[in-house]
N, C-alpha and C positions, 0 to 999 in steps of 0.2 A: 111701157115707157114711151112718152110722147116726144122725146128729144133730149139733146144734150143739156138744154136749159133746165128741164125738170130734174135731171140727175144732179146738176150743180146746186140747185135750190134745196133739194132734199138733203144732200151732204152738208150744206151750210147750216140748215135748220137742225140736223142731227147734232151738230157741234154747238148749237145755240149761239151761232155767230150772227151778228147784224150784217146788213149790206155794207156798212161802213167798215166793219172789221175785216171782211173778206177783201174789199177794195183796197184797204191798206196793205194787206198781205200781197196783193197782186200788183200794186203800183198803178192802179187806174181809179177812176171816179166811181162812187156808188151808183150813179146813173148808168154807167157803162155796164156794171155787173147786172143791174136790173134788166137792161136790154138783152143781155145774154140769157138770163133766166127766163125771159119771156119769149125767147127764140127770135127776137127782132135783130139780133146780131149773132154772128158766129165767131168764136175766138180764133185768133191766128194760131199757127203752130207754136210760136213762142209763148203765147198766153196759155195755150193748152198745157205746156210743160209746167208753167207756174201753177195752174189750177190743180194739176195732178199732184204736185208737191204740197201745196197748201191744204188740200182736202183729202190727201192720201187716197187718190183714186188711181187705180192702175190704168195705164195708157190704153190698154186693150178695151177696158170698160168704157172709157171716153169715146173711143172710136166706134164701139158698138152702139153707143147712144146717139151717134150722129145719123139721123134718119134721112139726110139728103143723099141724093144720087148725083154724082158728078155727070155732066153731059156725055163725056166720052164713055163712061161706064154704062149709062142708059142706052147709048147707041149700040154698044157692044152686045148688051143683052137683047135688044130688039132685033138684032141681026140673027139671033139664034132661037127660032121658035121652040125647039126641043127644050132649051133651058127655061123659057118662059113657062112651058107646061110643067116642068119639074118644080119650079118655084111655086106655081099655083097648088100643086099637090102637097108640097111641103107646108104651105101656109095653112091648108085645111087639115093637116095631119095632127092628131092628138099628141104624137111623140116628136113634134118638130124641134123642140128645144134640145132634146137628147140627140137627135140626128145632127143638128148644127154643131153641138159640142164635139161629137165624134169626128165630124168633118174638119173642125178647127184643129183638133189634136193630130189628125192625120196629116194635115198640111204643115203644121208647125214642126213635126218630126222630120219632114223632108226639106223644109225651107227655113232653117234656123237663121234668124236675122243676125248679121254681123254688125257689131257696133263699131262704127268708124270714128276714129279720133285723129284730128289733124296733128301731125308731128312737127311740121316744118317751120311755123311762123308764130311769133309772139308780137302782138300789136300793143303799143303803149304810147305815152306822150313824153315829150322832152322833159317836163317837170318831174316825172317819176324816175327817169334815168339819172337826172341830176340830183334828185333827193337821195337816191341810193348812194351815189358817189360822194355826196356831201357828208352823209353820216359815216360811211366807211372810212373816209379820210380823216375824220375827227378823232379816230381812235388809233392807238399804237398797238392794240391787241385786237383779237377777233371780235366782231360784232355782227349784227344782223337785224332782220325784221321780217315782216309778213307781206304777202302779195294778195291783193283783193281785186276782183274784177268780174267779168262775165265770160263764161266759157260756152259758146255756142258752136258754130263751125270752126272758129278760130279763137284761141284764148286772147282776151283783151284785158290788159292790166290798167285799171283805173286809179289804183292807189297803192303805193309802196310805203309801208309804215316803219316807224322805229320800233325797237323791241320795248317791252314793258319794263317797269321799274325793278322787277325781280329777276331779270335775265342774268345769266351767268357768263362771264367772259374771262378768258386768260389768253396766254400767248398762242396757244394752238387748239383752242376749244371754245365753242359758243353753244349755249343752251337757251332756248326761248323761255319767256315768262308765259307759261301755258294758261294760267288763270286770266292774265290780261288779254291774251289772244282770244279766249272764249268770250270775254266781255266785249271786246272790240268787234269780234265777228257778229255777235248778236246785234249790236248797234248798227253796223254797216248793212247787215242783211235786212233789218227792219226798215231803216231809213232809205236805203238806196238799192236794195235787192242785189247787193254784191255778194259774191261767193269767195270764201278763202280758198285759194287753189295752190298754195305753196309758200315758200319763203326765200329770202335772200340772206346770204351771210358771206363774210370775208374770210379769206385764207391769207392773213397777213404774213405769217412766217413760213407756212407750208409752200407757198408759191404754186399750189395745185389748182389748175383752172377747171377741173371737173369734180363732181361730187365724190367724197371719200366713201369708204365702205360703211362707216357709221351714218353718213348722210343718207345713203341709199336705204339702209334698214329703217331709218326713221320715216322716210317718205312712204315706204311700203306699209309701215304700221299705221300711219295717219290715213292713208288711202283705204286700207282695209276697214278701219274703224268707222270711216265716214262714207264708205261705199263709193269712193271717187274712182272713175275710170281713167282720169287723166290729171296729172299734176305737173307743176313747173317748179324749177329751182334755179336761182341765179347765184353763181359763185363769183365773188368779186376778188380780183387780184390787183396788185400795184406794181408798176414797172420799176419804181424807185420809192422806197418808204421814207426817204429823206426829202426835206424841202416841200415842193409842190408836186406830189407824184401824179403820174397818169393812171387813171382808174380804168380797169378793164372789166366790162360786164360780160359774163359768160353764161348764157341761158341754156338750160337743159330741160328736156321733156321726158316724162315717164308715162308710158302707155300701159296702164294697169288692166286694159281689156284684153291683152294678148300675153302669150307665154314669153315673148321677147320684149320685156317691159322697158328696156333701156337702162340708163338714161341716154337720150339722143340729143345731139346739139341742135339748137334752134337758130333761125334767123330772127332779127328784131326789126320790125317796121316802126320807125319813130315818127309820130305826128308832132307838128310844131306847137310850142306853147304849153299852156296849162291844161291839165286833165280837168274835165268838167266836174268831176266829183271833188277833187282837191279845191277847185274854184268855189264850189258850193259850200264846202266846209269852212274855207277861209272867210267867205262872206258871212256865214252864220256864226262865226267865232266860236266853234266847238272844238273839242279834242285839243285843248291848249298844250297838253303834254307832248303832242306830236310835233309842235313847232313847224307847222305846215308851210311856213314862208321860207325856211332855210334853204330850199332848193335854189333860190335865186342867187345865193352867194357862191355857188360852185359853177365855174365856167364850163360850158360845153366843150371848149377847146381841149380840156384835159380828160375827156371821156372817149373811150374806144369800145367798140363791140367786138368781142372775140379777138381774133388776130388782126383786125383792121389796123392800118397805119394812120388813118385820118379820122377825125370826129364823125359822128353819125350824119348821114344825109337825110333830110326830112322827106317823108312821103307827102303827097298833096293833102292839104287839110280836108277833113270830111265833116259832115254834119253830125251833131251829137245824137246818140241813139235815143229811140223813143221812150225807153224805160226811164232814163235819167230825166227827160223832159216831163214825163208823167209824174214822177216822184216830186219834182220841183213844184209842179202845179198842185199836187196833193198836199205838200207841206204848207203852201200858202193858204189853200182853202181851209185846212184844218186849223191854222192859226187864226184866220178870220172868224171861223166858226166859234172859236173860244171867246171871241169878243162880241159877236153879233147876237141879236135876240131871236133870230129865225135861222133856219138852214141856209147856208150860202149857196147861191145859184152858180152853175157853171154852164156856159154856152159855147159850143165849138163854132168857129167862124173860118172864113177863107184865109184870114191873116193869122189866126191862132186861136185865142180864147177870150171870152169876157167873163169875169168873175164879179158877181153882184152880192154885196153884203148889206143887210138891213141896218139902218141907224135907229129910227123910231117911227112908228106909225107907217106912213107911206113914203118915207124918205130913205133913200138908198145911196150907196157909193158903188160905182161900177169901174172896174179896172180892165182896160183893153190891153191884152198881153200878146206880144208877137211870138210866133212859133220858133223863129231862128234863135239859136243860142247866143247869148245867155237869157233869152226870153225877155226882151225889153218891154217896159211899161210904155205903151204908145200914147195913151190918153187916160185921164181920170175924169169921170163925170159924177156929179151929184144929181140925183134924179128925185123928182116928186111925182109919184104915180097917181096922186089925186088930180093934179092939174096937168100932167103930161109934159111938164117943163124939165129942162136939163141945163145945168150949168157946168161949164168946163173948168176944172181945177188945175192949178199949176202943178205939173209933174216935175219933180227934181231931176236935174240933168243926170243921165247915166243910171237912172233907177231901173232895176231888173226884177224879174220874178224871184231871184235869189234873195233880194233884200227884204226879207220878211219883217224884220223889226222896223225898218223905215216905212213900209207899207202900213203896218199896224199903227204907227204914229200918225199917219195921215188919216186913217179911219177914226182914231180916238179924237183927233182935233175936230173933225166934222161932227162927231157925236157930242163933244163938249159944247159946240155951238148950239145944237138942238136943246141941250139941257139948260143952257144959259137963257134961251128964249122962253122956255116953259116955266 
């Protein structure tokens, strides 16, 4: 094995996946995957997790394929001549693989890694808290929905959804539409690399702010079936079910990696404004049954977290995560690829990216896209690579990388001009 790149390429080819297929699973560009396979780039720890999941490679095998030596490890080895001698003997030994495997088993028995799961904090956006509150307040019986996001060091809720059309509701009971949840989970995982990690539901009549015994059994069952080590659940209660009630968001965490699984109460850090995934879905006009705009109709002044007596205080705004930005760029390049006659080019720049799509012959349209969310279209150029000339096109005000349909209209307009000339 010559490195992690060869391992990834072999596993991809074993599955008969193209570079484009794997890049779509990972949320990066095909060129980025090609660089990894050629060992020109090394995947980040986050991307390694996604590679392991997509290609079903054990993390231990990925680590073993990484032939690089970190500087501190190299220095530590060089300071121990006896260890260097042992490694040389091991390298020349015909039974080296067997000896390494025995040593690995010996170490693993004494140093069993403990999986750490953050219990204390759930990060989300104002839009998701208000979306949950709006849906809960619209019903006089129990209702609920699902929680989607990313769960790395801290669970981050990017989309709180409504229940599917076949959900069951009554005065003291709610059951999810499981088939709809499966369909929605597949869409959000494929398009945005989101993971389903729990649900929210209201206790209209019970007035119980913590999960019931039935809630806990269901969460444990879902976690076991999906091999989740951590899940979240939000219980919604109302201070007064008449008129305009105050909605209370009560978040709970399940640590399925330990014997004391909880649930444990969580803090909520609320970021201002609109979740980037909800914003992207709204711009693309998908999932109409979710009525993604309804969060705007529920005032934050009527929302409380846990036992707080005042509305949530916002955390400082933060930059949108790299995966969401990568997926946005991938959706745009894939859409242009469906229109262009040649593969769409993607070039990384200091300000963000340039995406170049071929019109006809040596005529191209180039979109300069800023890195900052929501990835504004900074300039649009029409290029003639025969003559080396470039014309600047008018970019509609407020155009962003999320506006796939409007960008396609610009490309089609320029292509129709070429067709009219010929």
